[in-house]
C-alpha positions, 0 to 999 in steps of 0.5 A: 764345285757348286757351279758344276752341280748347277749344271745338272738340269741342262746335263739331264737334257744332253748337254753333255759338253758343259762340265766343270770349267775349272778342271783339265779334262782327263783326255785330249780326245782330238789327240786320240782321234789322230792316233786311232785315224793312223791305226784305221789307215795301217789296218787298210793297208793290211786288209790289202796285203793280206787280202782279209775277207770283209768278215775278218776285216770287220772283226779286226776293226771292231777288236781296234775300237774296243782297244781304244775304248778300253784305253779311255775307260783305264785313264777314267778309272785313274782319276781320283775321283773314280773308284769304279768306272762302266761303259757300254756300247750298242746298236740295235742288234748287239753289243759293241762294247762292255768295259768296267774298271776300278774297285767295288769299293775303295780301300778293298780289293774286289774288282768291278765287272760289267755284270755288277749293279750300278745305280741308274738314278734319274735314268730310271725315268726312261723305264718308268715311261716305258712301263706307261707305253706298255699300259697304253698298248694295253688300252689301260691308260692314254697319253691324255689321261688325267691324273685327277680323273684316274686317281679318283680326285673330286676336283680338278688340281687347277681349275681350267688347266688340264694336265695329262699323263703326257704332261707328267712324263715330259716335265711339263705339268706344273708339278713342284720339282721335289729335286732334293732330299729335304723336300721329301723330308717335309712332304706329309707322312701318308699311311697304308701300304706302297700303293696307298702311300704313293696315292696319297703323295700324288694327290697331295702334290698335284694340288701344289702344281703351277700352270702346266705347259712350260718344262719344269723338272719334276721327280714328283711327276714321275711319282704321279705317273706311277701311282696312275699305273698302280691305280688302274692295275692294282699292282705296285710300281715294283711289280709292274716293272718287273712284269711288264718291262724287265721280265720281257727284256731279261733284265735283272734289275733291283730297287735301291742301291746295289750294296744295299741288297748285297754288300758285295756289289759296288758301293756308291761313293760321296763327298757330301755330308762329311764323307770326304775327310778334312784336308782330302784333295779335291775330288776326293771320295768315300764309300757311302755305307749301305746301312746309312739311309741319308741318300735313300730315295723317299718310297714315292720317288723310287719311279724317278730314279731309284732302279739298279742294273748291270751295264750289260742290262742297261745296254740291253734296255737301250737297244730295245729302244733303238729296236722299237724306233725301228718298229722291231720291238715286241714290248710295245708298238712303234707309235708308243716308242715314238711318242716316248722319244718325241719332245713336247711342244716348245721344249726338248723334253721328251719321256724320260729323254732330252732331245738335243743335237750331239756336237761330235755327230751332228745327229739327234741324241736322245739323252739323260743323266742321273744321280741320287748322290753316290753314283752318276750315269749318263746315256745317250740314244742315236736313232738316226745312227743306230747306236747307244752310249752309257757311262756310270761311275760309283760315285756322286761327286761333281769331279766324279760326274765331270770325269763321266761326261768326259768319257762319254763324249770321248766314246761318241767321239771315237765310235762315231770316227770308227763308224764312219771310216769302216762305212766308207772304206773301200774293199781290199781289192781297191785298197792299194798296199803301200810299197 
């Protein structure tokens, strides 16, 4: 289990094939693809026999795709470490798949829906980076803005080494990582309102940074970027996100755990801090009470990982990035989107995304994963293939995240198989019918 958690940073950069080496995957993807291939071929034969129109064939092939993705979701939901699991697939134009299976809380009967809120964890970073892009388009910041200048610091945080907003968003600013709760607990307690506390933390942590230029994953770097946005606007990060990202995209989002705002929303689950009963089988998880503050993110850290929204709305967020990279977004310019998705020199770390090559498709994937302990989300954007996929489970255990990673790999493989088949499928008149 410990070895599995040690892979977290690699997963954050999109290397989803890495998982728990000592667990048996819940699905045989190769077998599923073989069965799917047979059914797609049967569909082609029916198309020839029935002389379906292109629109009818498209509708039936999409229904077949959804049937197979539903089956994958059902298998994942049956795993012991999975109270509930959600998945979405979208193109730049529309949703292709939305699914949810399981219960909002173990021990209760209420089933999840695709409209339920889920915690996005560190996938919040891409949202904060999007906000920064909007503010840059408005002329309030620049990619090369320095935090010392914007935050009114009298001296550079590290003499002879200039750090910029772009460094902060690509984890190359040398800012301490603050990847666990105890680090935040040991930070000074700053006085004042939300903006004053975030400003105080930003100035303090900047003076602890190392040399810039090398990749070093940092939650605190996003707290500093948020403080810069607050400084030039006079508004909190929370209000800025609502105004400049969520409202324009018609996304309903909250800050913090879903059940903290509404106990009827999905609860998170964990195997940490004694939540799993003694003698429980491996992978067992228990609900995380919304009133328990053990997993709460400290206020300065919220821009790095504390947004909740539905899988429907997260699909909408991913879709806007696909559209933006095509120059079809009204949120900000194509150039801003391209900057967000370009890795810093010598790294594969972009602004809230890790840029890698996906094995199943051979395409570039801009991916990220996130967990603050009781949910786990993983997502991938495929600009060259015009699609994006996201999966989230309401549990933060290592076994739960492994299922999540296995499911997204399976969805990508099945979707791409469908995509290649339907793209190259001959028209009905050219398909010979079986005798």
